[in-house]
N, C-alpha and C positions, 0 to 999 in steps of 0.2 A: 459392421457389425457390436451389439452393445456386450461388453467386457464382465461378466458379475465377477462380483466382487462377497467375501465371506459374508457381507452385513444382506445383500441379499438374498445370498443362500440362504441365511438364516429362519428368514423374515418367509423367506418360499417353502423351507422343509416345515415350517411349521403351519403353514395353511394348508400344504398336500397332509403330514400326520393328520392335520383334525385335532389335537392336543398341543399347550406348550411341551417343549422338550422335555423342563425340567421332571413331568408329569409320565415321562413314556412309559416306563416301568409300571405303572396303575394298569394300564390298560392291555398286558400281557396276558395271554391266555398259560397255563399253570403249567406246562407241557405239550406238545407233541402230539398226545392220544386225546389230550381234554380237548382242544382244537379241532380233532375230526370228530371228537362227541359232539358240540357244538355245529358245529354244519350237517353233522344226521341228523340231527333234529331239524335244523331251520331248511335245509333242501336235499333231503333224503335222498333222491334219484337224481341229483344234480351229478355231473363225470368226477369224480375225485381223481382215478390215475387209469391211463393208455397203458397197455404193455402187452406186446404178444398180440398185435392187431385185437385185444379186445377192450372192451369197457367197463369200468369198474365205478363204481355210484359210492357216495360217501358213508350210504348204509350197509353197502356191501362191505367195504373196506375194512367199519367197524365192528363187522358183525367177525369178518375171518379172523380183526387180528384178536376178537376176545375168544374166539374157540382157540386161537393156537395159543393167546395166554393160559388159558386153562389145562391146558396138554403139557405147558413149559412148567405153568404149578405144581401137575401133578408128577413131573420128573423133579422136583425139590425145588425148582429155583426160584431164591426169597428175595427181598428186596437186599440192594448192596454188593449182589453176587456178581459174576461176568459171564456172559455168552459168548461165544466167535460166533461170527456171522460172519463165513468163507463162504461169499454169494457175487457172483456177477449181480448188476445191475438187475433187476425181476421183481414180479407182484409176488416174490417168494420172501426176496428183501425185505422190501414196505412192508409187510405185514407182520414179517418178525421183529422189526424193529419199534413197529407201533407195538407187537405182544412185548416185551422187554419192557418195553415206559410205561407200561397198564402195570407191571409188577415193580418199578420200581428199581429194576432190574438194569446193570452196565452191558450195550452193546458192544463191542470189541470189532469191530467191521473190517473184514481183511479184503483183499482183492484174490481170488482165485490166480489172477498170473505172478504173483510174485513165487519167487523160488522158493522149493520146501523146505531151505535151511534158510529162509528167513522168516515164513508160515512158523516155521516149531519156533526159533530164537522166540517170537512174541509170544507166545503161547507160555510157552515157559516164562516167560513175566509177566503177562496178564493172566496167570493164575484163572485161569477157567473151572467153574463148572461142568461147564460142555459146550456142544460146538456143531454149530449148524452149517450144513452144506447142502448141495445136489446130491441127488441121487444117482449118478455117474460123472463119468469123469467131462465129460461137454456142458453143456449150459442148455437147460434144458429150452426145447423151444413149443412152448403150449399148441395140440392142437386140439382143444375145445378149452372152453370157460372154465375155467376153476371154480365151484362151487361150495364149496366148503374149505376149512380151514387149516384140515387134517395134515398132516407131514405127507401122506402117500400123494393125495392131490394137489399137491403144492408141486410135490418133483423132493424134496424133500428129507435129508437124514438130521434124525440128532445121536452125537454120540455123548456118552458123557466123559466125562478127563478119566485118562487113562489112571491118574496116579488119587483120585478122589478127591474128593472136597476138599478146599484149600482152604487150610487153616494158619490164616493169615492177621494179627494187632491193623495191619493198613488196609483193615476193607475200604473198600469206595462206597463214601456217602450215600448216599440213599436219593441226592438231587442231581448226581450226575447221570446224563442218559446215553453218554456214550462215550467209549476213549478209541482216540484216530492216530495210530502209529505215526509217526516223524524219525526217520533214524539220525538217531544223534551222530554232529560231528568225529564219535570216534570209532561210530558203525555198529553203536547199540541203540536200542530199539527207544525212543521215548513215549508213555501214551498220553495223552493229554486227555486230560480228562474235561467232558464241555460239559455244560449244565441244562438244567431244563431252560434256565433265564437265558443264557449263551442262547442257546439253537431259536427259541425263541422271542428275544429280543431282538437277533438277525434277522429272521425271518419277518420278523414284523417290519420292523422299518426295510428291508432290501424289496419285501413286498409291496409295501405304500408306494415307494420313491419310485421303483417303475410305474406305476400305475394299474397293480391289480385289483382285478374288480372280483367279484363272485361269479363262476361261471366261465373265467378266462378260462384257456387254456395255452397252456407255454411247453416250447419241446425240449429237448435236453439229453444226451450223450454221454454227460458229464458222468464215471462213477461216482457214485456214493458211499463209496470207500474216502473217498474227500468230502472237506468241509465245504467247501464251494454249489460239488452236488447235493450235498447232507443235509446243509441247513439253508445256502443262499438259494434254493433253489427250487426242493422237495417242500421243505420245512416254511417258504414261505408262502406255497402253494397251499397247504393246508394249511395257515393261518388264515390269506385273504380267501379262503374259499373256490381257492381254482383250481383247472384241472391239468394235470401233468400227464405230457407224451416220455414216457420215458424208455428210450432206446439200450438195447446194449453195450450194443458197438456200432460206431459210427459207418454208415454209408451216405455215404454220399445223395449217390439218386436219390434213394428211399426219404432221406432228409428233406432235401428240395420236392421231391412229390406232398408228404406229409406238410411242408409248410405251404403249397399251395391249396391242397382240398381238403386239409383238419380243421381250416380257423382258428391257426395258432396267433397269436399276438403277437410272441415273443419266443427269441431262440437263445439259448447260452449257449458257449463252448468256447476253446480255448483259442488265441490268436490263428494257431498255425492251425489247427479246424479252420475256422471261418478260411482262411485262404484253402485248402484243399477242397472247398464249396465250387471255385470259382470256373474250374472248369468244366464242372457238371451241369453246374447253372449257366458258360457261354452255351454247351451243346443243346440245352432245352430251356430256351431259357421262359420261365415262367412269370405268370404273371400274382404278387404275395397281395390278395387285396386286405386279408386282417392281420398281415404281420407289423405290430409298429413300433418296436425294439428290437435290436442287435446288442447283448452285451459276452462279453468278454474276461478276461481274466486268470492269472494263475501261471502269467508268462509275460517277459518284456512285450509288450505292443510298437511294434514299429510303424512310420507315419505311412511305409510304404505298402502295408499290410492294410494300414486305416482307410486308404486313399482307394487301392484296390474291390476291396468290400462293399466299400460306401458306393462307389461308381453303380458298381455290379448292384446293386441292392437297393441302393436310392434311398437308403436310411443311414443317420448316423451311426459306425459302433463305438461302441462304450464303451470303458474299460472299470476297472477296477483294483484296487490294491488290499489284500491282507496274508492271515496266516492262522495254520493250525489251528495257534495259542493262543487267537483271536477269532476262533468259532464261525468265520475267516473272517468279514467285512470290517476294514479301518475308512477306505474312505471310494468312493465310488462318484463317474461323473452322472450328471442329473440328467433326466429326457426333457427337461427344461429347459438344459441350458448343456447342450452340449459345445464342447471342449474341441479349438479346431488342433490341440493338439496332443503327442503322446500321452500328457500326464495322467495321473489316475483319479483327478477328480478334487473334491472335498473330502475333509471328514465325513462320517455319517453321525449326525445327532447324536446326542449323547456320549457323542465320547469326547473328549479331550485326549490331547498330545502336547508337545512340547519335543525341543531339537535342544539334545545336552554336544553342544558344543566344545570341542578337544583344539589345544595349538595344532595337530598336525592335519588337522579338515582347512578345507580354503574355506573361506568368508559366507557365513551365509548356510552351511552346511553341517549338520548335527545328525547325532547318531537318535533315530525318532522311536519317542516313548509313549506308549499309549494307557490308556486309563478309563474304563468304563463298564456298563455292564457285560462287554464280547470276553474280557477279560475268563482263560481255564482259570477250572479250580486249581489247578498244576497239573507236575507230571506224576503221574500212579507209580505208586511205592519210590520215589524219586524226591526225599522230600530238598536235598542241596540243592540238585540240579533246580528244582522251581525257587527256592531264594537264589540263585545266579541272576535268574531273570525278574523276578516276582518281587517286590519291594513296594511297602505300605501301596496296594493297590495299582501302582504302572510298573506295566511291561515292557521289560529291554528285548524291541524287534531285531537287534544287529542290523540292522538296513540302515544305511544312510542317504538323507533325503537332505531337501531345502522347500521353500512355499516360492513359486514363482511371481509373477507380475499382479496375476491375477489371485490370489492368494488361493492357488491349488498345488496340492500334494505334489512332488517328484521324486521318485525313488530313483539315487546318485550308485546307489551301488549298494557291497554289503562288509562289514566286519568279520563277517564268516567267507570261508570258499567256497558256500552252497552254489551248486549249481543249478538253475531250475531248467527239465528238459520236458518239452511236451507239457508244463504243469505239474512235471513229477519233481519234487527235490532230491538230488543227488548229493551227496556230500564225498568228497576224492576222497581222505584217509581208508574209509572203507573199502575204496577201490581200487588205492594204492598197497592196503593190507593182502590184497585179493593178486594184486600181478606180484609181490615180491614173496608171492606162494608159488609162483611159476616156475618150476626148474628155468633157471640162467640167467633170471633177473634179476638184478642185484641191488637196486637202488629203481624208485616210481618216484614220478609229480606228476601227479592230474590239475588241470585246471578246466573253464569253461570257453567256450569262444563265441558271441554273438551272432545267431543268423536268422536272419529275418523272422522273428518270434521268436524264438528259441535259444536254447544252447546245446553246445557241441561238445561232448566230453573228450581232449585231447586228451594221451599221455604221451608224458618223454620219459621213457628207460635207457638205466644203463647196463651193459649186458657181460657178465661172465660166463667165460669168458669173452673178451672182447666184440670176439667178431663173430658170438654166435646170434646165429640165424632168424630172428625174428617176424612174422607174418600176422597183420593184423584180425583176418577172418581165423587161424588158429589160435591165436591166444583170447579171440571172444566167442568161441568154443570152452576152453579151458575156465573160464568166467561165470559163464553161463550154468558152471554146477552149483555155484553157491550165489548168483547175483542174478537178478531179474532182469527182461531182456530190455529194458530200458536203464540197464546204466552198461550198459555194454559200451564198447569206446568205438567212436565214427573217427577219431585218426588216433596214427603208431606212429610215434618220432623215438627211434634210437639214436640216443648220443654216446662221444666218448665219455663224458662229465658232465652231469647236471652240475649248474652253477652251484657255486653255497660258500655261508659265509664261515670267518674262520673253528666257529665254532661246530661245523657242518650240517648247518638248518639250508634246507635245498630253497632260493631264493626265486622263489617262482615268478616273481617279478620280471625275469631274463632270461623266460623263456618267450 
């Protein structure tokens, strides 16, 4: 099999993109709403969104988002302000995001699955003028097709901020389309400001490299509260004039049925989700006549997972890498050049990278830095943290990488202790702080354990008194009061003493 090299990839990318890499920015839509408006004129009746069993055309979504935008304007929302969208994947979330985009206001998209404490922490930091949420505690299941952009028909509620309108000098620039919060290493939330250019660049490049065409249909259950789902899937469909079938939650049988009967050409999921499809796939082997690609990302890809999925579906399982701060894509494998390994492919066109080597790293391995139109505007209200990672247009990812023999990028480790569990970022200091707040736990150290496409959260603790009894289930019940479900422990180990340096720093590499 031919081994693709970077020079080959560059030439092929330009052929796929239809323009020189240096002119990519000249061909971008100005915003997600502008992309929608373009296709609502060019193919008004073509399907844009499939959700809750109903299809909505590009003209439908434009009309709904315009009506919703007018409602938000009547509430006094103006450019540069922030509105929290505390919504699951739904018609309402897509419409509200595009409505805010029309107003040049920033959507702060939060998953309702976050704990109340986490949502409150983010809300205090974001200084929103209001919040849009579902009208009841459960995700509304539409029993009829929505025909207007009114709050009531969309099953939504708008709540003005209790504190009144925020008077903060660091108002978010009007070019910022969305703020996605990622928990910092200290447990404090950081709001990643992604601009219209970030979203349109990612949407355009990702969509074209995956061969999306007008009227193609792709399917995902990835949450739009994360950059993978929002930018690399929703925005790529909007840019290319394709249809997005959006699921609120993962259901293997339902997804396999839709892949078989709904003329879906592409499916996006985390590696662990792709594996979860296999038992249902074996029980009811369907023929996927139109399926052209499977894409994973957001977590490490094991070769065992890749082999099983590829054998089951008869298609390559493509891989990619990125982070919220890069909106999210940095690299991905190409449809025309599937990789035989578990690397994250080649850096996408328009993005530059470099590896910063240091004496404490093995030869060829360095800290990855990237630059390009995908780089965030910064952390909202955090200029010092922004300067820590952004310097003259270069973003320090904190990840360690190497270039393999094919010239593809391999992620080999992390400078920081980030754990990626099922695609969600988990930072040990946040969990350690929650653990030591539990009576009886004197000291805690949390690490990640690699396991089939994800990482497990493993805690080592010292207790006081030493013979204090701890049970994993009971500890998780106490953690649930302040942490999201995906941050709960998978393993708990009680040690007489945690290994530590003379200064008292826990030596996690010895655990």
